[in-house]
N, C-alpha and C positions, 0 to 999 in steps of 0.2 A: 504492500502500500503506497503509494506515495506520503514524504517524508516521515517515516517512518518506519523500521525495522522488525518482526518479529522470533526471528531468528533461524531464518526458514523464506525456503522458495517460496513463493504464494502461486498456488496453482492462477492461469491468467483468466479473466472478467472477460465474459462471452459479446460482443456487444452486435445485437439482431436488426438488423435491415431487412425490415422491412417490403414487403412489395408495394409498390407504389399500385391504387385499385386498378389503375389502367390498365394491367399486367395478367395474364390470366395466372387463376389462381390451380395451381396442380396438387396435388399433394407430395408431403418431404417424406421423400424413400429415406431411409436410412439401413442399410447393409447391417442381417442380423452375426453376429459373432458372440465368442465365450469370453464375457467380460469380467475381469479380475479385481475381487473386491476396493473399493477403492480408501487411499489411505492417504485420507487431506494432511497437513503436515497440523501435529497438536498444540494448541491455544488456548486460554484462559479467557474466559470474558474477561477480566481487569485488562490483558495483553489489549483483546480484539478491540474492548471498549478506546482505551488510550491512543493506539492505532487510527482508528475512526476522526479519535477532538485532532488528533497529530496531523491529518488529511488537510480537514478541514478547516484547522487552524493555516492552512496556509492562506487559501483567499478568497474563504467563504464564511467564517466567523470572522470578520473583522470590522475592526472600528472606523469614524471617518467624520468629518465636524458636519454641522450645518445649524442655518439659519432658522431659527424660528420667530414666531408675533412679529409683530408691526408698528413701529414706526416706534416713540419710545421702548416700548415693551417688547424690542427684539433684541434677543440677544443668539449667540453662540453654543450648540449645544456640540454636543459627543456622542454620537448615537451606534450601537452596532446593528452590522445587518442585517438581521434580524429583527430589529428597533421599528415600530411606528413611531417617529422619532418626534413628530406632531399630538401623539396620548401621554401624558404625563404617567401611566402605568408601562405602559410597553416600552418604554423607553429607560423606567427606571429596574424592569422588573428585567427586561430583556438583558443590560450591561453588564446588573448581580451576576449570569446565569450564565450568559457572554468570558466573561472578564474569572468567574472560576472555573472553566473549562479548559479556555486556551490563552488567556492573557488579555493582554489590553494590544493588540498590533496592532499600527493604524496602518488602513489602507485603500484605494478609493473606491466606491460599492462595485459591483461587474455589477453589466445592461443582467437584469430581469434571469433569461431565456438561458446566456450564459452560467447564472450563479442555479439554475434549475438544475441541469445541465451537470457541474459539479458538483452537487448535494449528493442528485441518483446515484453518478459514479459512485464516491463515495460511502453511498448507506451499499452496490454493488459489490465492492470491495471488502464491507464488514461483512458480510453475508454469505460473502465468499469464500472466509476464513472460518464466521462463529455457528456455520450451523451446517458447511461438512465436516466440523468436528466436532458435529455429534453420529461421526457414522456406524458409532456400534450401538447407537440409539432409535437410529432411523437407515438403514439400513440402504442403499440403492444406487443408481449411480444416476446421480445427482448432475442440474448442469446450472450455478446463477449466469442470470442476463440483464444484461442493462437495453432498455428497446429503442434506440435514439433514431427511432423513424418515425413520423405517424402516418396511421393511414389510419381505414376504414376497412381493410381489410387483417389488419396485425393482428389478431387475438387467432386468426383463422388455420393457420399455422398445423395449434395444436385440439390432440385428439376429441374434447369435447366440443372444440366451437369450429370442428371443418366447415359444418357446412353452411360456415357462416362466410365462406367463400366463395360458395353455389349464387348462394343472394347476392354478393356483391355483385358477380357481375349481370345475376339479373338485371340486377336494379343499371349499371351501367345500359347493357342495349333496350332499358327498356326505362326511361325518365320517366313517362306518367306512374309510374309503378312507387321508384323515390321520392318522389315528391309526398307518394302516399304512406308511406315508410317511416320515412326521415329519416330521422339518427336513431331511431333504435336497439342496433345490434352495434352500430359504432361504441366501439371498448380498445384504446392505446393506453395500455398500462407500462411504466417505468421503470421499476425493476421484477424479475420473475425469474421463477424458482420450474427447472421442467424435471421430469425423471424420466429415462429411454422406458419400454417396453422391456422387459427381461429374455434370455432365450429359453427356450427349456429343457436345454442342458443346465443353469441356474439351480430352475423351479424340482427338478426331478435332482437339484443336489444332497440334496439329506436321503433320497430314495427315488426310486419311478411315485413316484405324488401325480401326474397325472396319469388320464386313459386315452386308447383312441375314441371318436366321437364325442366326449366329453369338452365344454371350457374352451367351446368351439366361437366367440364371442368376447374374451372378457379384454379390454385392452394391455390388462398388463400382457402379455402373450405376447412377443418379437413377431412369430410365428402368422398369427391372427393382426397387431394393429402396426404400422409404420413411421409416426404421426410419436410425438415427445406429452406424455402428460404431460396437465399443467400443474400443478401443485401448486404453485402460492405467486396474488398478483401484487404485486407494494408501490404503492402509492405514493407516491414522497413529494411532499408540500413544504420546503421551505418555510412559508409562512403563509399562512388565510388572511382569509379574507371572504366574504359574504360570496365574490362568486366562487371563487377557488373550492368550499367546501358544497355548495350544490352540483358541481362539475365532479366531484371528485363520488355525492351519493348519487349521484347519478351512472356514473360507470361503476359506481358496486349493483345496483339493480341492474345493472343489461349485463351483467356477470352470470347473476341469477338468474336472470329470466330465460336469457340468451343459450344456456348449459344443454350437453346433451349427454350426463351421465354423471359423477363425483362436483360440486361446486370446488373452486379451489378455495385457500385460505384468502380471505381480500381486507385486508390491514392498510393505515394510512399510518407512511411515519415522518413527522415534523422537527420542527426547529422555533415554529407558535411558541412564544415563553408568557400571548396574553392572556389569562384562562373561560374571557367571556369567547374570547374567537376560539379555541380547544375544542370549547361544550358544545358550542354548531357542531362537528361531526363528533365527540365522541357522548353524549347526553341520545337516548334511541334505541332500537335493539333494531336488528333483523337486514340493515343492510352489508353494516362493514362487524367483524370480528373484530376489533375494537383497535382503537389509539394506543398511538405509542410515542413518546416524547424524546428525542434526541437527552435529555438529561432532565426525567421525572426527577431524578436525588435530590441533585444541584437545584430544579426546580423549585420542587418545593424549600430547601431551607434559604430559597431568596426571599420568599412569599412572607416568610418566619417571621427575617429580619424585617423586613419591609412592609413600612402601613398600609397597607391593603386592603380592609378587616371582607369584601363585597370577592375579593380573588382570593381571597384565603379561602373564606367558604364555598364559592363553587368550585375549583378548587378538590376541594376534601369531598363535596359530591361526588364528584368524578369519578376518586378513587376509591374514596368507599364503595359504588357501585358498579366496582370493577370495570369499567369503560374505558382508565385511558392505563395505560404501565408504559415501561423508562425499554430502552431499546435495545439494553439486556436480555430481557424475557423477551425478544421479540427468537431470536434463535430458540428455545426452546419450549418454546407455544409452536414452530411452522413446525417441533420432530413429532408432533403429537400428530 
């Protein structure tokens, strides 16, 4: 991971360039072969979390000066890159959290799209280390990837959503149908975790488990299914505003409604520090598994120390309601 070392060579992160919606969508074919058990580099949650913070400290979590107010009330403030510098609570809480995890490096704030891409990359790096180190709990041929191309057909290369590729092609040919359907089938994740189908030799490793004529439609068999199985869909939101919250919820519901088969884990990771904005995604059930904060213990400590009673109460509601967890909880939750 950039900016840090965990003492061993990391497995490279895949970057998925999805097909354009105007390209023909064909099944993703993979050759079946004997797979040796994966042995990802051992890591502790503490080392993986520290490496994540070190990577974010380079360009993502930084401080910059801003002018706030007007006329005689105009003043200069130093704000963290995830803070809303016009909101006192956001400014003070975000500054406290970011300083506690990465220090107070000053650098010009990057453009939103660049910042978001780097945040996604660091989250993918973190999961590549932390989740794949749990292969003893969750055996399988796993891959963590950052999805770098936004496309209506992005999700269709995975087994549960392969039918959406045919739908996208049909909409291209029949514009009137596209107008009727809108974007109800559009899903473009940020970071994904997939599992490759297993060859029969692996399934029968402990004995002749399979029998002729049985298990002919399960996607776990490579002899039956050639597509990767989508295990987790991670939406990365560096900060949260009302429009971003709504987009994340809509995409989560599309994942649930449009699947054929098992629903993947649907989670959101954010560096937003204002509890009222976190609540826009965390509260309620049914669309996402859980909201994961980049630094929840540090956020709790900052709010306890600062004088924002409403923020403290809101955060306690989310925590006691099991709707927000720390980034260190995510790898273990994904192993379920």
